[in-house]
C-alpha positions as CSV (number, residue, x, y, z in Angstrom):
1,X,0.0,0.0,0.0
2,X,1.5,3.3,-1.1
3,X,0.4,6.6,0.5
4,X,1.1,8.7,-2.6
5,X,1.0,8.4,-6.4
6,X,4.7,9.2,-6.5
7,X,5.4,6.3,-4.1
8,X,3.2,4.0,-6.1
9,X,5.1,4.8,-9.3
10,X,8.4,4.2,-7.6
11,X,7.3,0.9,-6.2
12,X,5.6,-0.4,-9.3
13,X,8.9,-1.6,-10.8
14,X,9.7,-3.6,-7.7
15,X,6.4,-4.9,-6.4
16,X,5.9,-8.7,-6.7
17,X,2.3,-8.6,-5.5
18,X,-0.7,-6.3,-5.4
19,X,0.1,-2.6,-5.2
20,X,-2.5,0.0,-4.4
21,X,-2.5,3.7,-3.7
22,X,-4.5,4.5,-0.6
23,X,-4.1,8.0,0.9
24,X,-4.4,8.8,4.6
25,X,-7.9,9.3,6.1
26,X,-9.4,12.1,8.1
27,X,-13.0,12.4,9.1
28,X,-13.9,16.0,9.7
29,X,-14.8,16.9,13.3
30,X,-16.8,19.9,14.6
31,X,-14.8,23.1,14.2
32,X,-13.0,24.7,17.2
33,X,-15.2,27.1,19.2
34,X,-14.9,30.8,18.8
35,X,-13.3,30.9,22.3
36,X,-10.7,28.3,21.3
37,X,-9.8,30.2,18.1
38,X,-9.6,33.6,20.0
39,X,-7.4,32.1,22.7
40,X,-5.0,30.5,20.2
41,X,-4.7,33.7,18.2
42,X,-4.1,35.7,21.3
43,X,-1.3,33.4,22.4
44,X,0.3,33.6,18.9
45,X,-0.1,37.4,18.7
46,X,-2.2,37.3,15.5
47,X,-5.7,38.1,14.5
48,X,-8.2,35.7,12.8
49,X,-7.7,35.7,9.0
50,X,-4.7,37.9,9.5
51,X,-1.8,35.5,9.0
52,X,-0.4,32.9,6.7
53,X,0.1,29.4,8.2
54,X,2.5,26.6,8.0
55,X,1.8,23.8,10.4
56,X,4.1,20.8,10.9
57,X,7.7,19.7,11.7
58,X,10.8,21.8,11.1
59,X,12.8,19.2,9.2
60,X,15.0,20.3,6.3
61,X,12.8,18.6,3.6
62,X,9.9,21.0,4.5
63,X,12.0,23.8,2.9
64,X,11.2,26.4,5.4
65,X,14.1,28.4,4.1
66,X,12.1,28.8,0.9
67,X,9.1,29.9,2.9
68,X,11.2,32.4,4.8
69,X,12.5,33.9,1.5
70,X,8.9,34.2,0.3
71,X,7.9,35.9,3.5
72,X,10.8,38.4,3.1
73,X,9.7,39.1,-0.5
74,X,6.1,39.7,0.6
75,X,7.2,42.1,3.3
76,X,9.2,44.1,0.8
77,X,6.6,44.2,-1.9
78,X,3.5,44.7,0.3
79,X,4.8,46.6,3.3
80,X,2.2,47.1,6.0
81,X,-0.3,45.1,4.1
82,X,1.8,41.9,4.2
83,X,0.5,39.2,6.5
84,X,2.9,37.5,9.0
85,X,3.8,33.9,8.2
86,X,3.3,31.8,11.3
87,X,4.9,28.4,11.7
88,X,2.9,26.3,14.2
89,X,4.8,23.3,15.4
90,X,5.2,20.8,18.3
91,X,9.0,20.8,17.7
92,X,10.8,22.4,20.6
93,X,14.4,21.4,19.6
94,X,14.7,23.5,16.5
95,X,13.6,26.8,15.1
96,X,12.7,28.3,11.7
97,X,14.5,31.1,9.9
98,X,13.4,34.7,10.1
99,X,11.1,36.4,9.4
100,X,8.9,33.3,10.1
101,X,7.1,33.6,13.4
102,X,7.3,30.3,15.3
103,X,4.5,29.3,17.7
104,X,5.1,26.2,19.8
105,X,1.7,24.6,20.1
106,X,0.9,23.0,23.5
107,X,-1.7,20.6,22.0
108,X,-3.1,19.4,18.8
109,X,-6.3,21.3,19.6
110,X,-4.3,24.6,19.7
111,X,-2.7,23.9,16.4
112,X,-6.1,23.0,14.9
113,X,-7.6,26.2,16.1
114,X,-4.8,28.3,14.5
115,X,-5.3,26.3,11.2
116,X,-9.0,27.3,11.2
117,X,-8.0,30.9,11.9
118,X,-5.5,31.3,9.1
119,X,-6.1,33.3,5.9
120,X,-3.9,31.0,3.7
121,X,-2.2,27.7,4.5
122,X,1.1,26.9,2.8
123,X,3.1,23.7,2.0
124,X,6.6,24.8,0.9
125,X,8.3,21.5,0.2
126,X,8.9,20.6,-3.5
127,X,10.1,17.0,-3.2
128,X,7.3,14.4,-3.7
129,X,7.1,11.3,-1.6
130,X,4.7,10.5,1.1
131,X,1.3,12.2,1.7
132,X,1.7,15.3,3.8
133,X,-0.9,14.8,6.6
134,X,-0.9,18.6,7.1
135,X,-2.8,18.8,3.8
136,X,-5.7,16.9,5.4
137,X,-5.7,19.4,8.3
138,X,-5.7,22.4,5.9
139,X,-8.5,20.8,3.9
140,X,-10.6,20.1,7.1
141,X,-10.3,23.8,8.1
142,X,-11.4,24.9,4.6
143,X,-8.2,27.0,4.1
144,X,-6.9,28.2,0.7
145,X,-3.9,26.0,0.1
146,X,-0.8,27.0,-1.7
147,X,1.8,24.4,-2.6
148,X,3.8,22.8,-5.3
149,X,2.6,20.4,-8.0
150,X,3.5,16.8,-7.3
151,X,3.4,17.2,-3.5
152,X,-0.2,18.3,-2.9
153,X,-1.5,15.2,-4.7
154,X,-5.2,14.8,-5.5
155,X,-6.0,18.5,-5.3
156,X,-7.0,20.2,-8.6
157,X,-5.0,23.3,-9.4
158,X,-7.1,26.4,-9.6
159,X,-10.2,24.7,-8.1
160,X,-9.1,23.1,-4.8
161,X,-5.7,24.6,-4.3
162,X,-3.1,26.8,-6.0
163,X,-0.3,24.5,-7.1
164,X,3.0,26.0,-8.4
165,X,5.6,24.4,-10.6
166,X,8.7,23.6,-8.6
167,X,10.7,26.1,-10.6
168,X,8.5,29.0,-9.4
169,X,10.5,29.1,-6.2
170,X,10.2,31.7,-3.5
171,X,9.2,34.5,-5.9
172,X,6.2,32.5,-7.2
173,X,5.2,31.4,-3.7
174,X,5.3,35.0,-2.4
175,X,3.3,36.3,-5.3
176,X,0.6,33.6,-5.0
177,X,0.2,33.8,-1.3
178,X,0.1,37.6,-1.3
179,X,-2.6,37.6,-4.0
180,X,-4.8,35.0,-2.3
181,X,-4.5,36.8,1.1
182,X,-5.8,40.0,-0.6
183,X,-8.7,38.1,-2.3
184,X,-10.7,36.5,0.5
185,X,-13.6,35.5,-1.8
186,X,-11.3,33.5,-4.0
187,X,-9.5,32.1,-1.0
188,X,-12.8,31.0,0.4
189,X,-13.8,29.3,-2.8
190,X,-10.5,27.3,-2.9
191,X,-10.8,26.4,0.8
192,X,-14.4,25.3,0.4
193,X,-13.6,23.1,-2.6
194,X,-10.6,21.6,-0.6
195,X,-12.9,20.7,2.2
196,X,-15.3,19.0,-0.1
197,X,-12.4,17.0,-1.6
198,X,-11.5,15.8,1.9
199,X,-15.1,14.7,2.5
200,X,-15.3,12.9,-0.8
201,X,-11.9,11.2,-1.0
202,X,-10.5,10.8,2.5
203,X,-13.3,9.2,4.5
204,X,-12.0,6.5,6.9
205,X,-14.7,4.0,6.1
206,X,-14.1,3.9,2.4
207,X,-10.3,3.9,2.8
208,X,-10.6,1.1,5.4
209,X,-12.6,-1.0,2.9
210,X,-10.0,-0.4,0.2
211,X,-7.3,-1.5,2.6
212,X,-9.1,-4.6,3.6
213,X,-9.7,-5.4,-0.1
214,X,-5.9,-5.3,-0.7
215,X,-5.3,-7.5,2.4
216,X,-7.8,-10.0,1.1
217,X,-6.3,-10.1,-2.3
218,X,-2.9,-10.8,-0.8
219,X,-4.4,-13.5,1.5
220,X,-6.2,-15.2,-1.4
221,X,-3.1,-15.1,-3.6
222,X,-1.0,-16.6,-0.8
223,X,-3.6,-19.3,-0.2
224,X,-3.7,-20.2,-3.9
225,X,0.1,-20.5,-4.0
226,X,0.2,-22.8,-1.0
227,X,-2.5,-25.1,-2.5
């Protein structure tokens, strides 16, 4: 079972049995309360819909240096109208480059509240591989997602997310994030479509059934070979 299409393609030349692409599941839960969102924003020093969000670990493959470069470009180009880029993480051993603003979340609920409060949610990594679970969190919150093609798999460019070619780099990332942040109606349309994609394609029941079907196929094949 491969979590991403890129992994499925990589494994297809080596697999000796059934191979299936099954992405991670997330069943939407009730949104955070207004009080939870207000408390999380107050702790982070931001206002609701007044910041750009990255949520996740601080490992090198996440390319937070690229995101920091984009944040610097947005600040230069947009001045006072530029939104702060907030990195919400559980990682307390490392930091992120300036001008990114790091918020150490004390709980998953706090990180979720900030995700629901963001104007735009960003995935800066450009190398494909596994499925970034943060995408499911962004989709559940109905945020406008900006990422790179080949990484944000399953999302349709221009309809459910805004996906840049890898060569767009920090300049393209800054331009796109800045434009979406200044167009809340467009951002809302993208976020709503991303939420509907989550509900349609990432339900735990359907994905569990697909997983069980693969297991049954393997079991039946093994039984046939033994007989």
